[in-house]
C-alpha positions in Angstrom: 39.9 21.9 -5.7 39.5 23.9 -8.8 42.1 25.9 -7.7 44.4 23.4 -7.6 43.3 21.8 -10.6 43.7 25.2 -12.8 47.5 25.4 -11.3 48.3 22.0 -12.3 47.2 22.9 -15.7 49.2 26.1 -15.8 52.3 24.1 -14.8 51.5 21.5 -17.4 51.5 24.3 -20.3 54.4 26.1 -19.2 56.4 22.8 -19.5 55.1 22.2 -22.9 55.7 25.7 -23.8 59.3 25.6 -22.8 59.7 22.1 -24.5 58.2 24.0 -27.9 60.6 26.4 -27.6 64.1 24.6 -26.7 63.4 22.3 -29.9 62.8 25.5 -31.7 66.2 26.5 -30.4 67.7 23.2 -31.1 66.7 23.5 -35.0 67.9 27.0 -35.6 71.2 26.2 -34.0 71.4 23.0 -36.4 70.6 24.8 -39.2 73.2 27.6 -38.6 76.0 25.1 -37.9 75.2 22.9 -41.0 75.8 26.1 -43.0 79.0 27.0 -41.2 77.4 30.0 -39.5 77.4 31.3 -36.1 74.3 30.4 -34.3 74.3 33.4 -32.1 71.4 35.2 -34.1 69.0 32.2 -33.7 69.8 32.2 -29.9 68.9 35.8 -29.8 66.0 35.5 -31.7 64.5 32.7 -29.4 65.7 34.4 -26.2 63.5 37.7 -27.3 60.3 35.1 -27.0 58.2 36.5 -23.9 59.3 34.3 -20.7 62.7 33.2 -22.1 65.2 34.3 -19.7 68.2 32.4 -20.7 69.3 30.7 -23.8 72.7 29.1 -24.9 74.3 26.4 -27.1 76.8 24.3 -25.4 79.4 21.7 -26.2 78.5 18.7 -25.1 82.2 17.5 -24.0 82.9 20.3 -21.5 80.1 22.4 -21.5 81.5 25.4 -23.0 79.1 28.1 -24.5 79.2 28.2 -28.2 76.5 30.6 -28.6 75.9 33.4 -28.0 79.9 34.2 -29.0 79.7 37.0 -26.1 79.9 34.5 -23.6 82.0 31.9 -24.9 84.3 32.0 -22.1 81.7 30.6 -19.9 81.4 26.9 -19.1 78.4 24.9 -17.6 79.7 21.9 -16.0 75.9 20.7 -15.0 72.6 21.8 -16.0 71.2 22.7 -12.8 67.6 22.4 -13.0 67.5 19.2 -14.9 70.3 17.7 -12.8 72.4 16.4 -15.6 75.8 17.3 -17.5 75.7 18.2 -21.0 77.0 15.2 -22.2 74.1 13.0 -21.1 71.6 15.1 -22.7 70.2 12.7 -25.6 66.5 13.9 -25.9 64.3 16.9 -24.7 63.8 17.2 -20.9 62.1 19.7 -18.9 62.0 20.1 -15.2 61.0 23.0 -12.7 63.5 25.2 -10.9 61.8 27.6 -8.5 59.7 29.7 -10.3 61.2 28.7 -13.8 61.1 26.0 -16.1 64.7 24.4 -17.8 64.5 22.6 -20.8 67.2 21.1 -22.9 67.6 19.2 -26.3 70.3 17.8 -28.5 71.3 19.7 -31.5 72.0 17.2 -34.5 74.6 18.0 -36.9 75.8 15.7 -40.1 77.4 12.2 -38.7 76.5 13.6 -35.1 73.4 13.1 -33.4 74.3 15.2 -30.7 76.5 17.8 -31.8 75.8 20.3 -29.3 73.5 20.9 -26.6 70.5 23.6 -26.6 69.7 24.8 -23.0 67.6 27.6 -21.9 65.4 29.0 -18.9 61.5 29.9 -19.3 59.5 32.0 -16.8 55.6 31.0 -17.3 53.1 34.1 -17.2 51.8 34.8 -13.8 48.4 33.5 -13.1 45.7 36.3 -13.4 43.0 34.0 -12.4 41.4 35.1 -8.7 39.5 32.9 -6.4 36.3 34.6 -7.7 37.4 33.5 -11.1 38.0 29.9 -10.0 34.2 29.9 -8.3 32.6 31.2 -11.7 34.7 28.5 -13.8 33.7 26.0 -10.9 29.9 27.1 -11.6 30.3 26.9 -15.1 31.5 23.6 -15.2 28.8 22.2 -12.7 26.2 24.3 -14.8 27.3 22.2 -17.9 27.5 18.9 -16.4 24.1 19.5 -14.8 22.6 20.2 -18.1 24.2 17.3 -19.3 22.8 14.8 -16.5 19.4 16.5 -16.9 19.4 16.0 -20.9 20.2 12.5 -20.5 17.8 12.0 -17.8 15.0 13.7 -20.0 16.1 11.1 -23.1 15.7 8.3 -20.8 12.5 9.1 -19.4 11.2 10.0 -22.9 12.3 6.4 -24.3 10.5 4.8 -21.1 7.1 6.8 -21.9 7.4 6.0 -25.3 7.7 2.4 -24.4 4.8 2.4 -22.0 2.7 4.4 -24.7 3.4 1.6 -27.0 2.6 -1.0 -24.6 -0.7 0.7 -23.9 -1.6 0.7 -27.5 -0.7 -3.1 -28.2 -2.6 -4.3 -24.8 -5.6 -2.1 -25.9 -5.6 -3.8 -29.5 -5.3 -7.4 -27.9 -1.5 -8.1 -28.9 -0.3 -7.5 -25.7 -1.3 -9.5 -22.5 -0.8 -6.3 -20.0 1.3 -3.0 -19.7 4.4 -3.0 -18.1 6.7 -1.0 -16.1 9.5 0.6 -18.4 11.3 2.4 -15.9 11.6 0.3 -12.8 9.9 2.9 -10.4 7.1 2.7 -8.0 4.9 5.5 -9.3 5.0 4.1 -13.0 4.4 0.4 -11.7 1.1 1.7 -9.9 0.1 3.3 -13.0 0.7 0.4 -15.1 -1.6 -1.6 -12.8 -4.1 1.2 -12.9 -4.0 1.2 -16.8 -4.3 -3.0 -16.6 -7.2 -2.4 -14.5 -9.0 -0.1 -16.7 -8.2 -2.3 -19.8 -9.9 -5.1 -17.9 -13.2 -3.0 -17.4 -12.9 -2.0 -21.2 -13.0 -5.4 -22.5 -15.8 -6.5 -20.0 -17.5 -3.4 -21.6 -16.6 -4.5 -25.1 -18.2 -8.0 -24.4 -21.4 -6.3 -23.8 -21.5 -4.7 -27.4 -20.5 -8.0 -28.8 -23.8 -9.8 -28.6 -23.3 -11.2 -25.4 -26.2 -11.2 -23.0 -26.4 -9.0 -19.7 -28.6 -8.1 -16.8 -30.3 -5.1 -18.7 -30.2 -6.4 -22.2 -31.1 -10.3 -22.7 -30.1 -11.8 -26.1 -33.3 -12.0 -28.9 -34.9 -14.9 -29.2 -37.5 -14.5 -31.7 -38.6 -18.1 -31.7 -40.7 -17.4 -28.5 -44.4 -16.5 -28.4 -45.7 -13.1 -28.3 -48.7 -11.6 -26.8 -50.5 -8.6 -28.6 -52.0 -5.8 -26.9 -55.4 -6.7 -27.8 -55.0 -9.9 -25.9 -53.6 -8.1 -22.7 -56.6 -5.9 -22.3 -59.7 -7.1 -24.0 -59.6 -10.6 -22.8 -60.4 -11.5 -19.2 -58.6 -14.1 -17.2 -55.1 -15.0 -17.7 -53.4 -14.0 -20.9 -53.4 -16.0 -24.0 -50.6 -17.1 -26.2 -50.6 -15.8 -29.8 -48.7 -16.7 -32.5 -49.5 -14.3 -34.8 -46.8 -11.4 -35.7 -46.9 -8.2 -33.5 -48.3 -5.0 -34.7 -46.2 -3.2 -37.3 -43.5 -1.1 -36.0 -43.4 -3.3 -32.7 -41.1 -6.3 -32.0 -41.9 -8.2 -28.6 -39.9 -10.7 -27.2 -41.1 -13.1 -24.7 -38.5 -13.9 -22.4 -37.0 -13.6 -18.6 -36.9 -9.9 -19.9 -38.5 -7.4 -22.6 -37.2 -5.6 -25.4 -39.5 -3.1 -27.4 -38.3 -2.0 -30.9 -40.1 0.7 -32.8 -42.9 3.0 -32.2 -44.3 2.4 -28.4 -47.8 1.7 -27.7 -50.1 3.4 -25.5 -51.8 0.3 -24.4 -50.1 -2.1 -21.5 -48.0 -5.0 -23.0 -48.4 -8.2 -20.7 -46.1 -11.0 -21.7 -46.7 -14.7 -21.1 -43.7 -16.2 -18.5 -41.3 -18.7 -20.3 -42.5 -22.1 -20.2 -40.9 -23.9 -16.8 -39.0 -26.4 -19.2 -37.2 -23.7 -20.3 -35.3 -22.6 -17.3 -32.2 -24.4 -16.1 -32.8 -26.5 -13.0 -31.3 -25.1 -9.8 -28.8 -27.0 -8.0 -30.0 -29.0 -5.2 -26.6 -28.6 -3.2 -24.2 -25.8 -3.0 -20.8 -26.1 -5.2 -17.7 -24.1 -5.2 -15.8 -23.3 -8.3 -12.0 -22.4 -7.5 -10.5 -20.4 -10.0 -6.8 -19.0 -9.9 -5.2 -15.9 -12.1 -2.0 -14.5 -12.4 -1.5 -10.8 -11.6 -2.0 -10.1 -15.1 -5.8 -11.9 -15.2 -4.2 -15.0 -16.9 -5.9 -18.1 -15.7 -3.5 -21.0 -14.4 -5.6 -23.3 -12.7 -9.5 -23.9 -12.7 -11.4 -26.8 -11.0 -13.8 -29.3 -12.2 -16.8 -27.3 -10.4 -16.2 -24.6 -13.3 -18.2 -26.7 -15.6 -21.3 -26.6 -13.6 -21.0 -23.0 -12.3 -19.6 -21.2 -14.9 -20.5 -23.3 -17.8 -16.9 -23.9 -19.3 -14.7 -26.6 -18.4 -11.4 -26.0 -16.7 -9.3 -27.3 -19.6 -10.9 -24.4 -22.1 -10.5 -21.6 -19.3 -6.7 -22.5 -18.5 -4.3 -19.9 -20.3 -7.1 -17.6 -21.3 -7.6 -14.2 -19.9 -10.1 -14.1 -16.9 -12.8 -11.9 -18.7 -12.6 -14.4 -21.8 -12.9 -17.4 -19.7 -15.8 -16.5 -18.2 -18.9 -16.2 -20.4 -21.5 -14.9 -17.8 -21.7 -11.1 -17.6 -23.0 -11.0 -14.1 -20.0 -13.2 -12.9 -17.4 -11.1 -14.6 -19.0 -7.6 -13.4 -19.0 -9.2 -9.4 -15.4 -10.3 -10.1 -14.7 -6.4 -11.3 -16.5 -4.9 -8.3 -14.3 -7.2 -5.9 -11.2 -6.4 -7.8 -11.8 -2.3 -7.7 -11.7 -2.9 -3.8 -9.3 -5.3 -3.3 -6.8 -4.5 -1.0 -3.0 -5.5 -1.6 -3.4 -8.4 0.9 -7.0 -9.6 1.6 -10.1 -10.5 0.3 -13.5 -9.2 -1.0 -17.0 -10.5 -1.5 -20.0 -10.2 -3.6 -23.2 -12.0 -4.5 -24.6 -12.0 -8.0 -27.1 -13.8 -9.9 -26.1 -15.3 -13.5 -28.7 -15.7 -15.8 -27.4 -19.4 -17.1 -27.5 -21.0 -13.4 -30.3 -19.0 -11.8 -29.3 -19.4 -8.1 -27.3 -16.7 -6.6 -23.5 -17.0 -6.8 -21.2 -15.8 -3.9 -18.0 -14.3 -5.7 -14.7 -14.2 -3.1 -11.8 -12.9 -4.7 -8.6 -12.9 -2.5 -4.9 -12.4 -2.7 -1.9 -12.6 -0.4 0.4 -9.7 -2.1 -0.3 -7.1 -4.8 1.9 -9.1 -7.1 0.8 -12.6 -6.4 -1.8 -14.5 -8.0 -5.4 -14.1 -7.2 -7.5 -16.9 -6.0 -11.6 -16.5 -7.2 -14.1 -18.5 -5.5 -17.8 -18.9 -6.8 -19.9 -20.5 -4.8 -23.6 -21.4 -5.4 -25.9 -20.2 -2.9 -28.8 -22.5 -1.8 -30.3 -20.2 0.8 -29.3 -16.8 -0.5 -31.0 -15.2 2.5 -27.6 -16.3 4.7 -25.5 -14.4 2.0 -24.2 -10.7 2.6 -22.9 -8.9 -0.1 -20.2 -6.4 1.4 -19.6 -4.6 -1.5 
């Protein structure tokens, strides 16, 4: 294929060269005839060009040779390669004739656009190319094409990765809902899903540092009574409540859990249990709150039971991010645990005990496909002994 292409280029170049030479011959002959001089020197000059085998100036009427004058007795009735008679030459024409290229052109004279006809034969130089040279040329062209394609792929990849990085920064700052695939390939889509999951976990961790209560660190409630170490060790019987301030350097909070701030004490601290009226009433019957979220973790549907189980009405949850819609950290942790092991199609379950409700809650997360919506069921468990956590 490359050899055929190369030969075609050589033939085209030969015809162009012959066309230039015959126009040169016609211009030289026209200048000589206008000056009343013999055009033979111009014909001889063009005839000495490499590859020119014959060059003459003809009369268009009968084909008699005007120059060189040594061939004035000869006539050319028909131009063999071009296939026309001299009287039909009105423009520059070229044609292949064996291994030669024939070219003709009209010679313009005053008042005569075709006062004579220039005709020459041109033999193109033999191609010095070899099969090895053709192969080398093909390899060079293929290498250049490969570099061009590789550069374009590199530029497209860099643009896609830059867009992915920008999406990640926007999603981390909360200005974008999720990271999306910027190249349309499966591997980058899986990476985007993994980044979205990590962003969800990071948002969950940020909730711990923003003042929300967690299982390991309850919110501070300074209005609750405290018991000093003296009351815990010196008094017999049940511990007594004291409304006096704690010892310097020690802050004790009476709640479901304890936080100690300051210098630790060597004497044991006994805290009074919270008053029964402070605990939320446990539900006498099981309830199941249903939440539907998109693949981007945006709540699209919430049942009316969410008001009792989650503590937020369905109207306030819809269109919110799943982690922002559920204020209870224990429920969020349960959902995240299920999402971390949730297959593309199936469900995961776990049991958590949120602080607000008190009763255990069975968390069920399911979906039918990887990019399909996620259904979350939060069921109040009356008899926790019958529930099994499969995480």
